[in-house]
N, CA and C atoms of all chains as a GROMACS GRO file, in nm:
protein
  654
    1GLN      N    1   3.887   7.221   2.855
    1GLN     CA    2   3.924   7.190   2.735
    1GLN      C    3   3.868   7.300   2.639
    2LYS      N    4   3.993   7.320   2.547
    2LYS     CA    5   3.967   7.447   2.447
    2LYS      C    6   3.868   7.427   2.346
    3GLU      N    7   3.790   7.539   2.334
    3GLU     CA    8   3.683   7.544   2.252
    3GLU      C    9   3.725   7.647   2.157
    4VAL      N   10   3.678   7.609   2.017
    4VAL     CA   11   3.690   7.694   1.894
    4VAL      C   12   3.550   7.705   1.837
    5GLU      N   13   3.498   7.826   1.817
    5GLU     CA   14   3.367   7.847   1.790
    5GLU      C   15   3.360   7.918   1.659
    6GLN      N   16   3.268   7.859   1.552
    6GLN     CA   17   3.274   7.930   1.421
    6GLN      C   18   3.108   7.912   1.382
    7ASN      N   19   3.070   8.004   1.320
    7ASN     CA   20   2.926   8.006   1.270
    7ASN      C   21   2.931   7.901   1.157
    8SER      N   22   2.846   7.813   1.148
    8SER     CA   23   2.852   7.709   1.040
    8SER      C   24   2.820   7.752   0.914
    9GLY      N   25   2.743   7.868   0.902
    9GLY     CA   26   2.707   7.908   0.784
    9GLY      C   27   2.584   7.819   0.710
   10PRO      N   28   2.554   7.829   0.583
   10PRO     CA   29   2.658   7.894   0.485
   10PRO      C   30   2.667   8.036   0.478
   11LEU      N   31   2.769   8.098   0.448
   11LEU     CA   32   2.781   8.239   0.425
   11LEU      C   33   2.782   8.241   0.282
   12SER      N   34   2.704   8.331   0.236
   12SER     CA   35   2.674   8.329   0.074
   12SER      C   36   2.708   8.480   0.032
   13VAL      N   37   2.820   8.498  -0.064
   13VAL     CA   38   2.864   8.639  -0.117
   13VAL      C   39   2.864   8.623  -0.269
   14PRO      N   40   2.824   8.753  -0.329
   14PRO     CA   41   2.857   8.739  -0.465
   14PRO      C   42   3.002   8.762  -0.521
   15GLU      N   43   3.020   8.708  -0.624
   15GLU     CA   44   3.159   8.720  -0.676
   15GLU      C   45   3.211   8.858  -0.665
   16GLY      N   46   3.346   8.878  -0.646
   16GLY     CA   47   3.406   9.012  -0.622
   16GLY      C   48   3.373   9.083  -0.487
   17ALA      N   49   3.282   9.019  -0.395
   17ALA     CA   50   3.269   9.095  -0.284
   17ALA      C   51   3.383   9.034  -0.182
   18ILE      N   52   3.358   9.105  -0.082
   18ILE     CA   53   3.451   9.066   0.060
   18ILE      C   54   3.393   8.961   0.147
   19ALA      N   55   3.440   8.862   0.169
   19ALA     CA   56   3.397   8.743   0.262
   19ALA      C   57   3.477   8.757   0.414
   20SER      N   58   3.373   8.769   0.503
   20SER     CA   59   3.426   8.772   0.649
   20SER      C   60   3.395   8.657   0.724
   21LEU      N   61   3.506   8.583   0.752
   21LEU     CA   62   3.480   8.461   0.845
   21LEU      C   63   3.525   8.499   0.974
   22ASN      N   64   3.453   8.440   1.091
   22ASN     CA   65   3.474   8.476   1.205
   22ASN      C   66   3.496   8.341   1.294
   23CYS      N   67   3.568   8.373   1.399
   23CYS     CA   68   3.612   8.269   1.499
   23CYS      C   69   3.643   8.310   1.633
   24THR      N   70   3.564   8.258   1.746
   24THR     CA   71   3.623   8.288   1.888
   24THR      C   72   3.670   8.157   1.945
   25TYR      N   73   3.753   8.202   2.047
   25TYR     CA   74   3.830   8.070   2.126
   25TYR      C   75   3.816   8.093   2.250
   26SER      N   76   3.831   7.987   2.347
   26SER     CA   77   3.794   7.996   2.482
   26SER      C   78   3.924   7.996   2.577
   27ASP      N   79   4.027   7.977   2.521
   27ASP     CA   80   4.147   7.961   2.615
   27ASP      C   81   4.253   8.113   2.583
   28ARG      N   82   4.223   8.179   2.702
   28ARG     CA   83   4.295   8.319   2.670
   28ARG      C   84   4.442   8.309   2.664
   29GLY      N   85   4.507   8.194   2.707
   29GLY     CA   86   4.638   8.169   2.667
   29GLY      C   87   4.680   8.124   2.563
   30SER      N   88   4.589   8.110   2.452
   30SER     CA   89   4.642   8.052   2.321
   30SER      C   90   4.711   8.169   2.244
   31GLN      N   91   4.810   8.101   2.188
   31GLN     CA   92   4.902   8.210   2.123
   31GLN      C   93   4.916   8.208   1.954
   32SER      N   94   4.879   8.097   1.885
   32SER     CA   95   4.885   8.085   1.767
   32SER      C   96   4.766   8.031   1.699
   33PHE      N   97   4.734   8.096   1.581
   33PHE     CA   98   4.591   8.080   1.533
   33PHE      C   99   4.601   8.029   1.371
   34PHE      N  100   4.518   7.963   1.323
   34PHE     CA  101   4.527   7.907   1.196
   34PHE      C  102   4.413   7.905   1.113
   35TRP      N  103   4.422   7.925   0.982
   35TRP     CA  104   4.308   7.923   0.899
   35TRP      C  105   4.326   7.808   0.794
   36TYR      N  106   4.262   7.725   0.782
   36TYR     CA  107   4.246   7.623   0.678
   36TYR      C  108   4.138   7.624   0.578
   37ARG      N  109   4.155   7.587   0.461
   37ARG     CA  110   4.048   7.572   0.378
   37ARG      C  111   4.034   7.427   0.342
   38GLN      N  112   3.896   7.374   0.325
   38GLN     CA  113   3.864   7.246   0.276
   38GLN      C  114   3.769   7.233   0.200
   39TYR      N  115   3.817   7.200   0.083
   39TYR     CA  116   3.689   7.155  -0.030
   39TYR      C  117   3.630   7.019   0.008
   40SER      N  118   3.496   7.002  -0.054
   40SER     CA  119   3.405   6.899  -0.038
   40SER      C  120   3.496   6.778  -0.076
   41GLY      N  121   3.513   6.657   0.011
   41GLY     CA  122   3.577   6.531  -0.014
   41GLY      C  123   3.710   6.551  -0.019
   42LYS      N  124   3.788   6.670   0.022
   42LYS     CA  125   3.948   6.668   0.015
   42LYS      C  126   3.993   6.713   0.172
   43SER      N  127   4.108   6.719   0.183
   43SER     CA  128   4.173   6.721   0.309
   43SER      C  129   4.198   6.861   0.342
   44PRO      N  130   4.200   6.911   0.469
   44PRO     CA  131   4.232   7.063   0.472
   44PRO      C  132   4.378   7.108   0.437
   45GLU      N  133   4.373   7.230   0.391
   45GLU     CA  134   4.493   7.294   0.339
   45GLU      C  135   4.519   7.420   0.424
   46LEU      N  136   4.622   7.444   0.466
   46LEU     CA  137   4.654   7.560   0.554
   46LEU      C  138   4.671   7.684   0.447
   47ILE      N  139   4.574   7.810   0.487
   47ILE     CA  140   4.596   7.931   0.413
   47ILE      C  141   4.685   8.024   0.500
   48MET      N  142   4.665   8.038   0.620
   48MET     CA  143   4.736   8.161   0.692
   48MET      C  144   4.778   8.104   0.836
   49PHE      N  145   4.852   8.157   0.910
   49PHE     CA  146   4.854   8.140   1.048
   49PHE      C  147   4.886   8.294   1.104
   50ILE      N  148   4.855   8.323   1.238
   50ILE     CA  149   4.884   8.452   1.283
   50ILE      C  150   4.923   8.425   1.442
   51TYR      N  151   5.017   8.516   1.459
   51TYR     CA  152   5.050   8.516   1.605
   51TYR      C  153   5.031   8.640   1.696
   52SER      N  154   5.039   8.734   1.624
   52SER     CA  155   5.040   8.878   1.692
   52SER      C  156   4.906   8.947   1.666
   53ASN      N  157   4.858   9.032   1.755
   53ASN     CA  158   4.751   9.114   1.743
   53ASN      C  159   4.763   9.192   1.625
   54GLY      N  160   4.639   9.205   1.540
   54GLY     CA  161   4.642   9.297   1.422
   54GLY      C  162   4.603   9.212   1.302
   55ASP      N  163   4.656   9.277   1.180
   55ASP     CA  164   4.622   9.216   1.057
   55ASP      C  165   4.752   9.152   1.015
   56LYS      N  166   4.714   9.038   0.922
   56LYS     CA  167   4.827   8.966   0.849
   56LYS      C  168   4.771   8.942   0.702
   57GLU      N  169   4.841   8.993   0.616
   57GLU     CA  170   4.793   8.993   0.461
   57GLU      C  171   4.864   8.888   0.377
   58ASP      N  172   4.803   8.840   0.302
   58ASP     CA  173   4.869   8.724   0.218
   58ASP      C  174   4.782   8.702   0.093
   59GLY      N  175   4.822   8.811  -0.014
   59GLY     CA  176   4.750   8.808  -0.134
   59GLY      C  177   4.601   8.858  -0.107
   60ARG      N  178   4.500   8.793  -0.142
   60ARG     CA  179   4.350   8.837  -0.126
   60ARG      C  180   4.313   8.802   0.008
   61PHE      N  181   4.375   8.740   0.085
   61PHE     CA  182   4.353   8.684   0.245
   61PHE      C  183   4.418   8.785   0.344
   62THR      N  184   4.340   8.820   0.449
   62THR     CA  185   4.390   8.879   0.552
   62THR      C  186   4.334   8.828   0.667
   63ALA      N  187   4.423   8.800   0.752
   63ALA     CA  188   4.387   8.718   0.892
   63ALA      C  189   4.402   8.848   1.000
   64GLN      N  190   4.313   8.838   1.076
   64GLN     CA  191   4.302   8.945   1.196
   64GLN      C  192   4.301   8.887   1.311
   65LEU      N  193   4.360   8.926   1.418
   65LEU     CA  194   4.353   8.877   1.570
   65LEU      C  195   4.336   8.971   1.657
   66ASN      N  196   4.267   8.955   1.754
   66ASN     CA  197   4.231   9.031   1.861
   66ASN      C  198   4.214   8.944   1.990
   67LYS      N  199   4.357   8.958   2.045
   67LYS     CA  200   4.354   8.847   2.180
   67LYS      C  201   4.270   8.878   2.277
   68ALA      N  202   4.256   9.026   2.313
   68ALA     CA  203   4.173   9.089   2.404
   68ALA      C  204   4.037   9.054   2.401
   69SER      N  205   3.980   9.029   2.280
   69SER     CA  206   3.845   8.970   2.256
   69SER      C  207   3.847   8.835   2.217
   70GLN      N  208   3.958   8.761   2.211
   70GLN     CA  209   3.966   8.624   2.185
   70GLN      C  210   3.880   8.609   2.067
   71TYR      N  211   3.942   8.671   1.963
   71TYR     CA  212   3.856   8.662   1.829
   71TYR      C  213   3.964   8.678   1.718
   72VAL      N  214   3.938   8.592   1.619
   72VAL     CA  215   4.009   8.570   1.501
   72VAL      C  216   3.932   8.590   1.379
   73SER      N  217   3.960   8.655   1.265
   73SER     CA  218   3.894   8.654   1.153
   73SER      C  219   3.973   8.644   1.025
   74LEU      N  220   3.899   8.594   0.919
   74LEU     CA  221   3.955   8.585   0.788
   74LEU      C  222   3.882   8.670   0.696
   75LEU      N  223   3.933   8.750   0.624
   75LEU     CA  224   3.890   8.830   0.519
   75LEU      C  225   3.942   8.769   0.381
   76ILE      N  226   3.842   8.751   0.285
   76ILE     CA  227   3.870   8.718   0.147
   76ILE      C  228   3.844   8.827   0.062
   77ARG      N  229   3.925   8.904  -0.004
   77ARG     CA  230   3.885   8.995  -0.082
   77ARG      C  231   3.854   8.956  -0.264
   78ASP      N  232   3.766   9.020  -0.294
   78ASP     CA  233   3.751   8.978  -0.454
   78ASP      C  234   3.728   8.824  -0.468
   79SER      N  235   3.623   8.803  -0.368
   79SER     CA  236   3.592   8.643  -0.367
   79SER      C  237   3.550   8.587  -0.510
   80GLN      N  238   3.593   8.476  -0.514
   80GLN     CA  239   3.574   8.386  -0.641
   80GLN      C  240   3.511   8.265  -0.624
   81PRO      N  241   3.445   8.217  -0.725
   81PRO     CA  242   3.350   8.104  -0.717
   81PRO      C  243   3.458   7.984  -0.659
   82SER      N  244   3.575   7.996  -0.700
   82SER     CA  245   3.675   7.873  -0.666
   82SER      C  246   3.701   7.895  -0.505
   83ASP      N  247   3.673   7.997  -0.445
   83ASP     CA  248   3.674   8.019  -0.284
   83ASP      C  249   3.574   7.936  -0.216
   84SER      N  250   3.466   7.904  -0.283
   84SER     CA  251   3.362   7.813  -0.233
   84SER      C  252   3.423   7.691  -0.163
   85ALA      N  253   3.415   7.674  -0.027
   85ALA     CA  254   3.472   7.575   0.052
   85ALA      C  255   3.425   7.594   0.193
   86THR      N  256   3.473   7.499   0.284
   86THR     CA  257   3.453   7.526   0.419
   86THR      C  258   3.585   7.569   0.489
   87TYR      N  259   3.585   7.667   0.558
   87TYR     CA  260   3.700   7.738   0.638
   87TYR      C  261   3.719   7.699   0.769
   88LEU      N  262   3.827   7.642   0.815
   88LEU     CA  263   3.843   7.597   0.953
   88LEU      C  264   3.928   7.688   1.036
   89CYS      N  265   3.897   7.730   1.144
   89CYS     CA  266   3.977   7.791   1.245
   89CYS      C  267   4.024   7.701   1.336
   90ALA      N  268   4.154   7.734   1.366
   90ALA     CA  269   4.219   7.632   1.462
   90ALA      C  270   4.310   7.712   1.555
   91VAL      N  271   4.339   7.655   1.661
   91VAL     CA  272   4.395   7.718   1.781
   91VAL      C  273   4.510   7.625   1.807
   92ILE      N  274   4.635   7.663   1.844
   92ILE     CA  275   4.744   7.551   1.893
   92ILE      C  276   4.764   7.590   2.036
   93ASP      N  277   4.784   7.464   2.104
   93ASP     CA  278   4.864   7.466   2.241
   93ASP      C  279   4.952   7.364   2.229
   94SER      N  280   4.938   7.247   2.266
   94SER     CA  281   5.035   7.133   2.226
   94SER      C  282   4.987   7.082   2.112
   95THR      N  283   4.864   7.077   2.075
   95THR     CA  284   4.823   7.012   1.934
   95THR      C  285   4.719   7.125   1.897
   96LEU      N  286   4.678   7.110   1.768
   96LEU     CA  287   4.575   7.175   1.709
   96LEU      C  288   4.435   7.149   1.763
   97THR      N  289   4.363   7.240   1.783
   97THR     CA  290   4.192   7.240   1.794
   97THR      C  291   4.123   7.296   1.706
   98PHE      N  292   4.016   7.239   1.628
   98PHE     CA  293   3.984   7.313   1.538
   98PHE      C  294   3.822   7.336   1.563
   99GLY      N  295   3.788   7.453   1.511
   99GLY     CA  296   3.631   7.466   1.494
   99GLY      C  297   3.580   7.387   1.398
  100LYS      N  298   3.430   7.390   1.395
  100LYS     CA  299   3.352   7.289   1.319
  100LYS      C  300   3.353   7.360   1.156
  101GLY      N  301   3.404   7.473   1.138
  101GLY     CA  302   3.413   7.524   1.014
  101GLY      C  303   3.282   7.608   0.962
  102THR      N  304   3.323   7.706   0.867
  102THR     CA  305   3.208   7.775   0.829
  102THR      C  306   3.203   7.750   0.674
  103MET      N  307   3.112   7.723   0.610
  103MET     CA  308   3.091   7.716   0.458
  103MET      C  309   3.068   7.838   0.403
  104LEU      N  310   3.158   7.849   0.294
  104LEU     CA  311   3.128   7.977   0.227
  104LEU      C  312   3.091   7.938   0.063
  105LEU      N  313   2.990   8.009   0.032
  105LEU     CA  314   2.954   8.013  -0.090
  105LEU      C  315   2.951   8.129  -0.168
  106VAL      N  316   3.042   8.131  -0.297
  106VAL     CA  317   3.064   8.254  -0.384
  106VAL      C  318   2.997   8.228  -0.488
  107SER      N  319   2.889   8.300  -0.539
  107SER     CA  320   2.798   8.296  -0.651
  107SER      C  321   2.861   8.374  -0.768
  108PRO      N  322   2.856   8.328  -0.886
  108PRO     CA  323   2.900   8.405  -1.006
  108PRO      C  324   2.813   8.522  -1.022
  109ASP      N  325   5.141   6.768  -0.053
  109ASP     CA  326   5.098   6.725   0.057
  109ASP      C  327   5.203   6.665   0.150
  110ALA      N  328   5.318   6.736   0.147
  110ALA     CA  329   5.419   6.694   0.225
  110ALA      C  330   5.474   6.555   0.241
  111GLY      N  331   5.444   6.470   0.128
  111GLY     CA  332   5.490   6.338   0.119
  111GLY      C  333   5.414   6.266   0.222
  112ILE      N  334   5.277   6.268   0.245
  112ILE     CA  335   5.224   6.190   0.330
  112ILE      C  336   5.111   6.100   0.244
  113THR      N  337   5.114   5.965   0.280
  113THR     CA  338   5.028   5.890   0.224
  113THR      C  339   4.962   5.794   0.320
  114GLN      N  340   4.818   5.801   0.290
  114GLN     CA  341   4.729   5.728   0.391
  114GLN      C  342   4.684   5.612   0.305
  115SER      N  343   4.689   5.492   0.376
  115SER     CA  344   4.620   5.367   0.322
  115SER      C  345   4.554   5.302   0.422
  116PRO      N  346   4.424   5.229   0.386
  116PRO     CA  347   4.380   5.247   0.237
  116PRO      C  348   4.301   5.376   0.219
  117ARG      N  349   4.257   5.418   0.096
  117ARG     CA  350   4.188   5.537   0.093
  117ARG      C  351   4.032   5.516   0.121
  118HIS      N  352   3.984   5.388   0.121
  118HIS     CA  353   3.861   5.348   0.148
  118HIS      C  354   3.860   5.223   0.206
  119LYS      N  355   3.763   5.206   0.290
  119LYS     CA  356   3.753   5.079   0.354
  119LYS      C  357   3.614   5.039   0.419
  120VAL      N  358   3.570   4.940   0.397
  120VAL     CA  359   3.439   4.884   0.448
  120VAL      C  360   3.468   4.764   0.532
  121THR      N  361   3.423   4.769   0.664
  121THR     CA  362   3.440   4.638   0.757
  121THR      C  363   3.333   4.614   0.841
  122GLU      N  364   3.328   4.497   0.902
  122GLU     CA  365   3.213   4.479   0.978
  122GLU      C  366   3.240   4.497   1.133
  123THR      N  367   3.138   4.531   1.197
  123THR     CA  368   3.136   4.538   1.320
  123THR      C  369   3.216   4.442   1.404
  124GLY      N  370   3.298   4.478   1.496
  124GLY     CA  371   3.365   4.386   1.563
  124GLY      C  372   3.499   4.350   1.543
  125THR      N  373   3.532   4.378   1.407
  125THR     CA  374   3.654   4.337   1.336
  125THR      C  375   3.766   4.450   1.385
  126PRO      N  376   3.894   4.415   1.398
  126PRO     CA  377   3.994   4.510   1.413
  126PRO      C  378   4.043   4.577   1.284
  127VAL      N  379   4.078   4.683   1.286
  127VAL     CA  380   4.111   4.761   1.139
  127VAL      C  381   4.228   4.850   1.188
  128THR      N  382   4.316   4.847   1.080
  128THR     CA  383   4.429   4.928   1.109
  128THR      C  384   4.468   5.009   0.982
  129LEU      N  385   4.457   5.133   0.971
  129LEU     CA  386   4.502   5.228   0.897
  129LEU      C  387   4.656   5.294   0.896
  130ARG      N  388   4.693   5.310   0.786
  130ARG     CA  389   4.854   5.334   0.795
  130ARG      C  390   4.877   5.466   0.747
  131CYS      N  391   4.974   5.558   0.798
  131CYS     CA  392   5.008   5.697   0.756
  131CYS      C  393   5.154   5.681   0.742
  132HIS      N  394   5.190   5.698   0.606
  132HIS     CA  395   5.348   5.701   0.590
  132HIS      C  396   5.371   5.843   0.551
  133GLN      N  397   5.501   5.889   0.595
  133GLN     CA  398   5.546   6.027   0.564
  133GLN      C  399   5.693   6.008   0.507
  134THR      N  400   5.732   6.099   0.430
  134THR     CA  401   5.865   6.090   0.365
  134THR      C  402   5.957   6.209   0.418
  135GLU      N  403   5.897   6.303   0.486
  135GLU     CA  404   5.994   6.426   0.519
  135GLU      C  405   6.034   6.414   0.667
  136ASN      N  406   6.048   6.329   0.723
  136ASN     CA  407   6.103   6.319   0.847
  136ASN      C  408   6.058   6.390   0.960
  137HIS      N  409   5.928   6.427   0.948
  137HIS     CA  410   5.850   6.504   1.075
  137HIS      C  411   5.853   6.415   1.195
  138ARG      N  412   5.894   6.501   1.303
  138ARG     CA  413   5.882   6.439   1.431
  138ARG      C  414   5.772   6.397   1.486
  139TYR      N  415   5.662   6.499   1.468
  139TYR     CA  416   5.520   6.492   1.532
  139TYR      C  417   5.445   6.460   1.424
  140MET      N  418   5.343   6.338   1.445
  140MET     CA  419   5.232   6.280   1.344
  140MET      C  420   5.103   6.302   1.435
  141TYR      N  421   5.014   6.286   1.364
  141TYR     CA  422   4.879   6.302   1.419
  141TYR      C  423   4.760   6.207   1.362
  142TRP      N  424   4.668   6.158   1.438
  142TRP     CA  425   4.539   6.116   1.364
  142TRP      C  426   4.432   6.192   1.419
  143TYR      N  427   4.328   6.232   1.325
  143TYR     CA  428   4.203   6.298   1.351
  143TYR      C  429   4.097   6.227   1.280
  144ARG      N  430   3.976   6.247   1.322
  144ARG     CA  431   3.869   6.204   1.264
  144ARG      C  432   3.793   6.320   1.229
  145GLN      N  433   3.707   6.313   1.134
  145GLN     CA  434   3.618   6.445   1.107
  145GLN      C  435   3.480   6.369   1.062
  146ASP      N  436   3.384   6.428   1.132
  146ASP     CA  437   3.252   6.385   1.130
  146ASP      C  438   3.158   6.499   1.111
  147PRO      N  439   3.050   6.495   1.026
  147PRO     CA  440   2.959   6.589   1.015
  147PRO      C  441   2.902   6.669   1.165
  148GLY      N  442   2.903   6.796   1.185
  148GLY     CA  443   2.861   6.824   1.303
  148GLY      C  444   2.954   6.819   1.422
  149HIS      N  445   3.071   6.768   1.408
  149HIS     CA  446   3.177   6.747   1.506
  149HIS      C  447   3.305   6.812   1.462
  150GLY      N  448   3.318   6.823   1.340
  150GLY     CA  449   3.445   6.892   1.274
  150GLY      C  450   3.560   6.770   1.311
  151LEU      N  451   3.685   6.840   1.306
  151LEU     CA  452   3.799   6.748   1.315
  151LEU      C  453   3.849   6.735   1.464
  152ARG      N  454   3.860   6.622   1.489
  152ARG     CA  455   3.874   6.580   1.649
  152ARG      C  456   4.024   6.496   1.658
  153LEU      N  457   4.102   6.525   1.743
  153LEU     CA  458   4.215   6.488   1.753
  153LEU      C  459   4.195   6.328   1.826
  154ILE      N  460   4.249   6.218   1.762
  154ILE     CA  461   4.244   6.068   1.823
  154ILE      C  462   4.387   6.056   1.924
  155HIS      N  463   4.493   6.039   1.839
  155HIS     CA  464   4.610   6.022   1.908
  155HIS      C  465   4.724   6.114   1.846
  156TYR      N  466   4.815   6.132   1.886
  156TYR     CA  467   4.945   6.174   1.826
  156TYR      C  468   5.073   6.113   1.869
  157SER      N  469   5.174   6.132   1.795
  157SER     CA  470   5.310   6.101   1.825
  157SER      C  471   5.404   6.199   1.820
  158TYR      N  472   5.498   6.209   1.923
  158TYR     CA  473   5.600   6.315   1.937
  158TYR      C  474   5.740   6.231   1.904
  159GLY      N  475   5.746   6.120   1.850
  159GLY     CA  476   5.875   6.064   1.826
  159GLY      C  477   5.844   5.900   1.811
  160VAL      N  478   5.937   5.814   1.769
  160VAL     CA  479   5.931   5.684   1.758
  160VAL      C  480   5.921   5.631   1.899
  161LYS      N  481   5.782   5.550   1.918
  161LYS     CA  482   5.751   5.476   2.027
  161LYS      C  483   5.686   5.589   2.138
  162ASP      N  484   5.675   5.716   2.109
  162ASP     CA  485   5.633   5.818   2.187
  162ASP      C  486   5.494   5.873   2.122
  163THR      N  487   5.384   5.837   2.198
  163THR     CA  488   5.246   5.849   2.173
  163THR      C  489   5.160   5.909   2.287
  164ASP      N  490   5.068   5.996   2.254
  164ASP     CA  491   4.958   6.038   2.364
  164ASP      C  492   4.830   6.039   2.309
  165LYS      N  493   4.748   6.063   2.408
  165LYS     CA  494   4.600   6.030   2.361
  165LYS      C  495   4.552   6.183   2.323
  166GLY      N  496   4.441   6.192   2.240
  166GLY     CA  497   4.374   6.308   2.210
  166GLY      C  498   4.245   6.309   2.278
  167GLU      N  499   4.147   6.384   2.216
  167GLU     CA  500   4.026   6.410   2.270
  167GLU      C  501   3.921   6.299   2.270
  168VAL      N  502   3.955   6.214   2.164
  168VAL     CA  503   3.851   6.104   2.145
  168VAL      C  504   3.926   5.986   2.128
  169SER      N  505   4.013   5.935   2.210
  169SER     CA  506   4.092   5.812   2.191
  169SER      C  507   4.030   5.693   2.214
  170ASP      N  508   3.903   5.684   2.292
  170ASP     CA  509   3.861   5.564   2.348
  170ASP      C  510   3.826   5.467   2.220
  171GLY      N  511   3.873   5.335   2.228
  171GLY     CA  512   3.839   5.245   2.112
  171GLY      C  513   3.962   5.261   2.008
  172TYR      N  514   4.041   5.334   2.017
  172TYR     CA  515   4.168   5.331   1.918
  172TYR      C  516   4.292   5.317   1.988
  173SER      N  517   4.398   5.257   1.909
  173SER     CA  518   4.538   5.244   1.956
  173SER      C  519   4.627   5.278   1.852
  174VAL      N  520   4.740   5.351   1.901
  174VAL     CA  521   4.826   5.370   1.786
  174VAL      C  522   4.982   5.312   1.800
  175SER      N  523   5.055   5.305   1.709
  175SER     CA  524   5.210   5.271   1.728
  175SER      C  525   5.256   5.336   1.628
  176ARG      N  526   5.387   5.366   1.666
  176ARG     CA  527   5.514   5.422   1.566
  176ARG      C  528   5.642   5.368   1.600
  177SER      N  529   5.672   5.276   1.517
  177SER     CA  530   5.799   5.192   1.544
  177SER      C  531   5.904   5.250   1.433
  178LYS      N  532   5.869   5.318   1.351
  178LYS     CA  533   5.962   5.396   1.260
  178LYS      C  534   5.922   5.547   1.252
  179THR      N  535   6.006   5.647   1.242
  179THR     CA  536   5.976   5.773   1.213
  179THR      C  537   5.862   5.801   1.098
  180GLU      N  538   5.872   5.756   0.997
  180GLU     CA  539   5.783   5.742   0.861
  180GLU      C  540   5.648   5.675   0.883
  181ASP      N  541   5.633   5.570   0.951
  181ASP     CA  542   5.488   5.529   0.971
  181ASP      C  543   5.435   5.541   1.116
  182PHE      N  544   5.285   5.567   1.102
  182PHE     CA  545   5.214   5.595   1.226
  182PHE      C  546   5.092   5.520   1.188
  183LEU      N  547   5.062   5.412   1.279
  183LEU     CA  548   4.944   5.334   1.260
  183LEU      C  549   4.850   5.352   1.351
  184LEU      N  550   4.699   5.357   1.304
  184LEU     CA  551   4.608   5.375   1.408
  184LEU      C  552   4.548   5.247   1.390
  185THR      N  553   4.502   5.193   1.502
  185THR     CA  554   4.418   5.056   1.496
  185THR      C  555   4.291   5.080   1.574
  186LEU      N  556   4.173   5.041   1.516
  186LEU     CA  557   4.060   5.018   1.585
  186LEU      C  558   4.051   4.870   1.624
  187GLU      N  559   4.041   4.865   1.772
  187GLU     CA  560   4.064   4.734   1.816
  187GLU      C  561   3.942   4.623   1.792
  188SER      N  562   3.834   4.684   1.791
  188SER     CA  563   3.700   4.625   1.745
  188SER      C  564   3.590   4.728   1.699
  189ALA      N  565   3.586   4.734   1.577
  189ALA     CA  566   3.536   4.859   1.497
  189ALA      C  567   3.386   4.862   1.549
  190THR      N  568   3.308   4.975   1.562
  190THR     CA  569   3.183   4.993   1.596
  190THR      C  570   3.125   5.085   1.487
  191SER      N  571   2.995   5.101   1.482
  191SER     CA  572   2.918   5.166   1.369
  191SER      C  573   2.968   5.306   1.411
  192SER      N  574   2.984   5.368   1.524
  192SER     CA  575   3.040   5.498   1.571
  192SER      C  576   3.168   5.523   1.520
  193GLN      N  577   3.250   5.452   1.475
  193GLN     CA  578   3.371   5.488   1.414
  193GLN      C  579   3.383   5.492   1.265
  194THR      N  580   3.258   5.491   1.221
  194THR     CA  581   3.247   5.527   1.067
  194THR      C  582   3.282   5.667   1.053
  195SER      N  583   3.384   5.700   0.966
  195SER     CA  584   3.425   5.844   0.977
  195SER      C  585   3.547   5.858   0.860
  196VAL      N  586   3.574   5.988   0.856
  196VAL     CA  587   3.694   6.006   0.778
  196VAL      C  588   3.787   6.020   0.847
  197TYR      N  589   3.919   5.971   0.834
  197TYR     CA  590   4.032   5.947   0.926
  197TYR      C  591   4.138   6.040   0.859
  198PHE      N  592   4.194   6.130   0.898
  198PHE     CA  593   4.315   6.216   0.860
  198PHE      C  594   4.437   6.200   0.935
  199CYS      N  595   4.550   6.170   0.856
  199CYS     CA  596   4.685   6.185   0.930
  199CYS      C  597   4.738   6.307   0.886
  200ALA      N  598   4.810   6.378   0.995
  200ALA     CA  599   4.863   6.489   0.986
  200ALA      C  600   5.018   6.502   1.043
  201VAL      N  601   5.091   6.599   0.991
  201VAL     CA  602   5.216   6.618   1.025
  201VAL      C  603   5.252   6.752   1.069
  202GLY      N  604   5.366   6.794   1.131
  202GLY     CA  605   5.386   6.940   1.164
  202GLY      C  606   5.393   6.975   1.310
  203GLN      N  607   5.416   7.097   1.335
  203GLN     CA  608   5.429   7.158   1.477
  203GLN      C  609   5.366   7.289   1.472
  204GLY      N  610   5.450   7.384   1.528
  204GLY     CA  611   5.396   7.510   1.559
  204GLY      C  612   5.366   7.616   1.430
  205ASN      N  613   5.426   7.572   1.318
  205ASN     CA  614   5.372   7.660   1.219
  205ASN      C  615   5.240   7.599   1.132
  206GLY      N  616   5.167   7.496   1.193
  206GLY     CA  617   5.057   7.432   1.139
  206GLY      C  618   5.088   7.306   1.077
  207TYR      N  619   4.982   7.229   1.056
  207TYR     CA  620   4.996   7.081   1.018
  207TYR      C  621   4.967   7.059   0.858
  208THR      N  622   5.016   6.956   0.810
  208THR     CA  623   5.001   6.937   0.670
  208THR      C  624   4.915   6.793   0.685
  209PHE      N  625   4.812   6.806   0.595
  209PHE     CA  626   4.722   6.664   0.608
  209PHE      C  627   4.755   6.572   0.502
  210GLY      N  628   4.725   6.456   0.518
  210GLY     CA  629   4.707   6.353   0.413
  210GLY      C  630   4.579   6.348   0.354
  211SER      N  631   4.539   6.259   0.246
  211SER     CA  632   4.430   6.276   0.179
  211SER      C  633   4.309   6.213   0.242
  212GLY      N  634   4.329   6.129   0.356
  212GLY     CA  635   4.207   6.084   0.425
  212GLY      C  636   4.198   5.934   0.399
  213THR      N  637   4.111   5.858   0.492
  213THR     CA  638   4.063   5.724   0.482
  213THR      C  639   3.927   5.736   0.507
  214ARG      N  640   3.849   5.691   0.409
  214ARG     CA  641   3.688   5.696   0.442
  214ARG      C  642   3.671   5.532   0.502
  215LEU      N  643   3.632   5.522   0.617
  215LEU     CA  644   3.597   5.398   0.688
  215LEU      C  645   3.451   5.410   0.707
  216THR      N  646   3.399   5.302   0.666
  216THR     CA  647   3.263   5.256   0.690
  216THR      C  648   3.257   5.129   0.756
  217VAL      N  649   3.194   5.127   0.876
  217VAL     CA  650   3.157   5.022   0.959
  217VAL      C  651   3.027   4.979   0.952
  218VAL      N  652   3.003   4.857   0.909
  218VAL     CA  653   2.862   4.800   0.879
  218VAL      C  654   2.819   4.693   0.957
   0.00000   0.00000   0.00000
């Protein structure tokens, strides 16, 4: 069974700093990787997905993928208090398998 | 939210009773999914559907059944609710580019 591992946190960063969220996965054959953000009491929302090794940037967000190390990360630049949420890493085979999420707290 | 409506939004039910949750989508997605989310376990797939009358089990399917008689509706039934099924249930649609989630149903079994 596929496993997706994330540090539960909380990860605390000051406003304006870079937040780095990490994820490892067990299935070496996994091809597509996703980052979701979930505010407390709300549903998950897709932030980014990445298929290829390397970096993918979208605004303040950068996803990084290293298939050899089975490692995915999400960098959030210029972190804002509104970024405080739980970030879920997910891997797709036939269906999406999620990690348990990392809580991010951004302090003003 | 990709036109996904879950009903009810909240429900309290008694142990042993059957419960049906509904997911309705308006964008003609072929694939639909039911997940449950619990503290310490994250999101876990219960069942999914890849077309009308085509369904398959997920990781935590015991005690649940599903039906999809129309493209737009995917029903999740707890055949005899237990306290361990107290959870937040999310419906989702989508495929390889990621899923879009509904707002969720908070179910409490007492």
